[in-house]
C-alpha positions in Angstrom: -59.3 -7.4 66.8 -55.7 -7.8 67.8 -53.7 -5.0 69.3 -51.8 -2.8 66.9 -48.5 -4.6 66.1 -45.1 -3.2 65.4 -44.2 -3.2 61.7 -41.0 -3.1 59.7 -40.2 -3.3 56.0 -38.6 -6.0 53.8 -37.6 -6.4 50.2 -38.3 -9.6 48.4 -37.7 -10.6 44.8 -40.0 -11.5 42.0 -38.4 -13.0 38.9 -40.1 -13.4 35.5 -39.6 -16.3 33.2 -39.4 -14.4 29.9 -39.0 -15.7 26.3 -35.5 -16.5 25.0 -34.2 -16.8 28.6 -34.6 -13.1 29.4 -35.4 -12.7 33.1 -37.1 -9.8 34.8 -36.6 -8.9 38.4 -39.0 -7.0 40.6 -38.4 -5.7 44.1 -41.3 -6.2 46.5 -41.7 -3.9 49.5 -43.6 -5.6 52.4 -44.9 -4.1 55.6 -44.0 -6.8 58.2 -45.6 -7.5 61.5 -46.1 -10.2 64.0 -48.5 -10.1 67.0 -49.8 -13.5 68.1 -51.3 -15.0 65.0 -51.5 -11.6 63.2 -49.1 -10.8 60.3 -48.9 -8.3 57.6 -50.3 -9.0 54.1 -49.7 -5.9 52.1 -47.1 -6.2 49.4 -45.9 -3.4 47.0 -43.8 -4.1 44.0 -41.7 -1.4 42.4 -38.4 -0.7 40.6 -38.7 -3.6 38.2 -35.4 -4.5 36.7 -35.0 -6.5 33.5 -32.1 -8.6 32.3 -30.2 -5.5 31.3 -30.3 -4.2 34.8 -32.2 -1.0 34.1 -35.0 0.0 36.4 -38.5 -0.1 35.0 -41.8 1.2 36.4 -44.0 -1.7 35.7 -44.9 -5.1 37.2 -42.9 -8.2 36.9 -43.6 -8.9 33.2 -41.7 -8.9 30.0 -43.6 -6.2 28.0 -46.8 -8.2 27.6 -49.7 -5.8 27.0 -53.4 -6.8 26.6 -54.4 -9.7 24.3 -54.9 -12.1 27.3 -51.3 -13.1 27.5 -50.3 -14.9 30.7 -46.6 -14.5 31.7 -45.0 -16.8 34.3 -43.2 -15.2 37.2 -41.9 -16.2 40.6 -41.9 -14.5 44.0 -40.6 -15.2 47.5 -44.0 -14.6 49.1 -46.8 -14.5 46.5 -48.5 -17.4 44.6 -51.4 -16.8 42.3 -52.3 -14.3 39.6 -52.1 -10.5 38.9 -53.5 -8.6 36.0 -52.5 -5.2 34.5 -53.0 -3.5 31.2 -49.4 -4.0 30.4 -46.9 -5.9 32.7 -43.9 -3.8 31.7 -45.6 -0.4 31.9 -49.2 -0.6 33.3 -51.7 2.1 33.0 -52.7 3.8 36.2 -56.1 4.9 37.5 -57.8 2.1 35.6 -58.6 -0.8 38.1 -61.9 -0.1 39.8 -63.0 -3.6 41.0 -61.6 -7.0 41.9 -63.6 -10.0 43.0 -62.9 -13.6 43.9 -64.0 -16.6 46.0 -62.1 -19.4 47.7 -62.7 -22.3 50.1 -60.8 -21.7 53.4 -58.1 -24.4 53.6 -57.1 -26.2 56.8 -53.5 -26.2 57.9 -51.2 -29.0 59.1 -49.3 -27.6 62.0 -46.0 -28.7 63.4 -44.2 -27.3 66.5 -43.1 -24.1 64.7 -45.2 -21.1 63.8 -46.2 -20.7 60.2 -48.6 -18.5 58.2 -50.6 -18.4 55.0 -52.9 -15.6 53.7 -55.5 -15.7 50.9 -56.8 -12.5 49.4 -57.9 -10.3 46.5 -56.8 -6.7 46.1 -56.1 -3.7 44.0 -52.5 -2.4 43.7 -49.3 -3.9 45.1 -47.9 -5.7 42.0 -46.3 -2.5 40.6 -47.2 0.2 43.1 -46.5 1.0 46.7 -50.0 1.0 48.1 -52.3 -1.9 48.6 -56.1 -2.2 49.1 -57.0 -5.8 50.0 -59.0 -8.2 52.1 -58.8 -11.9 52.9 -58.4 -14.6 55.4 -55.5 -16.5 57.1 -54.8 -20.1 58.0 -51.9 -19.9 60.5 -50.1 -22.1 63.0 -49.1 -20.9 66.4 -47.7 -23.2 69.2 -48.7 -26.2 67.2 -52.4 -25.1 66.9 -54.2 -23.8 63.8 -55.7 -20.3 63.8 -58.2 -18.9 61.2 -59.4 -15.3 60.9 -60.4 -12.6 58.4 -58.8 -9.2 57.8 -58.5 -6.2 55.6 -55.8 -3.6 54.9 -55.5 -0.1 53.3 -51.7 0.1 53.3 -49.8 2.0 54.5 -52.3 2.0 57.4 -52.1 -1.0 59.7 -54.0 -4.2 58.8 -57.1 -4.9 60.8 -58.1 -8.4 61.9 -61.8 -9.0 62.2 -62.9 -10.3 65.7 -63.4 -14.1 65.3 -66.4 -14.1 67.7 -68.4 -12.0 65.2 -66.7 -13.1 62.0 -65.6 -16.7 62.5 -63.6 -18.5 59.8 -63.5 -22.3 59.7 -61.8 -24.6 57.2 -64.2 -25.5 54.4 -66.0 -22.2 54.6 -66.7 -20.5 51.2 -65.3 -17.0 51.3 -66.1 -14.2 48.8 -64.2 -11.0 48.6 -64.3 -7.7 46.7 -62.3 -4.5 46.6 -63.8 -1.5 44.9 -62.6 1.9 44.1 -65.3 4.4 45.0 -63.9 7.8 44.0 -60.8 9.8 44.6 -58.7 8.1 47.3 -61.7 6.1 48.7 -61.9 2.3 48.5 -64.4 -0.3 49.8 -63.6 -3.8 50.9 -66.3 -6.4 51.3 -65.9 -9.9 52.7 -68.5 -12.6 53.2 -68.5 -16.1 54.6 -71.3 -18.0 52.8 -71.1 -21.0 55.1 -71.8 -19.5 58.5 -72.9 -17.0 57.2 -71.7 -13.4 57.8 -70.9 -10.3 55.8 -68.5 -7.4 56.4 -67.8 -4.2 54.5 -65.9 -1.0 55.2 -64.3 1.9 53.4 -60.9 3.5 53.7 -58.8 6.2 52.1 -55.5 5.5 50.5 -53.5 8.5 49.2 -51.6 8.1 45.9 -53.2 4.8 45.1 -52.2 3.9 41.5 -55.0 1.5 40.7 -52.7 -0.2 38.3 -53.1 -3.9 39.2 -55.6 -6.5 40.3 -54.5 -9.6 42.4 -55.7 -13.0 43.6 -53.1 -14.3 45.9 -52.0 -17.0 48.4 -49.2 -15.4 50.4 -46.5 -16.1 52.9 -46.7 -13.0 55.1 -43.8 -11.1 56.6 -42.3 -9.9 59.9 -38.9 -8.5 59.1 -38.4 -11.4 56.7 -40.8 -13.7 54.8 -42.3 -16.1 57.4 -42.5 -19.9 57.0 -45.5 -20.7 54.8 -48.1 -22.8 56.6 -49.0 -26.1 54.9 -52.5 -25.3 53.6 -52.6 -28.1 51.1 -54.5 -26.7 48.2 -56.7 -23.6 48.1 -59.2 -23.2 45.2 -60.0 -19.8 43.9 -63.1 -19.3 41.7 -65.1 -16.6 40.0 -62.1 -14.3 39.9 -62.8 -11.1 37.9 -61.6 -7.6 37.6 -62.9 -4.3 36.1 -60.0 -2.6 34.4 -60.4 0.5 32.1 -64.2 0.1 32.3 -64.1 -3.5 31.1 -65.1 -6.4 33.4 -63.6 -9.8 32.7 -61.8 -12.8 34.0 -58.1 -13.0 35.0 -57.3 -14.0 31.5 -59.1 -11.4 29.5 -58.1 -10.1 26.1 -58.2 -6.5 27.3 -55.2 -7.0 29.6 -52.2 -9.2 30.5 -51.8 -11.5 33.5 -48.9 -12.8 35.5 -49.0 -16.4 36.8 -46.9 -16.2 40.0 -45.1 -19.2 41.6 -44.0 -18.7 45.2 -40.4 -19.9 45.3 -37.4 -20.2 47.7 -33.8 -20.1 46.6 -33.9 -23.6 45.1 -37.4 -24.9 45.6 -41.0 -24.1 45.1 -43.1 -23.0 48.1 -46.5 -22.9 46.4 -47.6 -23.2 42.8 -50.7 -22.0 41.0 -52.5 -24.1 38.5 -53.3 -23.0 35.0 -56.5 -20.9 34.6 -59.7 -22.7 34.0 -63.4 -21.9 33.9 -63.1 -19.3 31.2 -60.0 -17.9 32.8 -61.7 -17.2 36.2 -60.6 -20.2 38.3 -57.4 -21.7 39.6 -55.8 -23.4 42.6 -52.6 -22.8 44.6 -50.9 -25.9 46.1 -48.5 -25.8 49.0 -45.1 -27.5 48.5 -42.7 -26.2 51.1 -42.6 -23.9 54.0 
């Protein structure tokens, strides 16, 4: 486990590609850190603003509610998918479980440091708390670094010791975040290749339980950090339990956001369309 790092906050934007050219804009609040290869992963979205400039309390959607609708959005630091009952005004206290698997990608490292995180979580798309767990593929001093972690934001993230929980490119990782009761959540992570398993619980006050996420992320340390070239990461068996219903990302009981990670004039990482009954997708790196 790394030593506890210093952390600051950053705002990043998430824009929605809406019908008839109406754009939505969400403000993402990120806890940022940098300590060796360790970086922050929690992201909280709030204060969504639509094309008319008014604030709105939901995620980065355009009013899509239920019926399995998938809305395209973009973010400066997220690539992947999120699901809510309604992207414009999601119900709270409804998400109780999120699951997903991925194959740990290798990174191509240049001389500069770069970072990439892969995770599943509850909250963060339209709330200010995040309960999540995942892995990183980072580059430091030209060398790759791979490790697992979890976070109950606003508490500091915790990196798992690599001696006990090693992560190697090609490993099949499974992750789950569960709401237990009240403010208590459980995160579980397993490497099916080595193998090892890890599970712990944590308390998060004021958790909204409004969204489920499956994400490849460019972490932050005062600003969004360069995204490591991870090639393509494949997510499979991605499901959520929302309002007592368990289903795939694209389930008729809720709406989903397809999130492209973008810079000012370029794409950083892009998700594929959903496949495998709406449970599977990939995210491909394009730019740091």
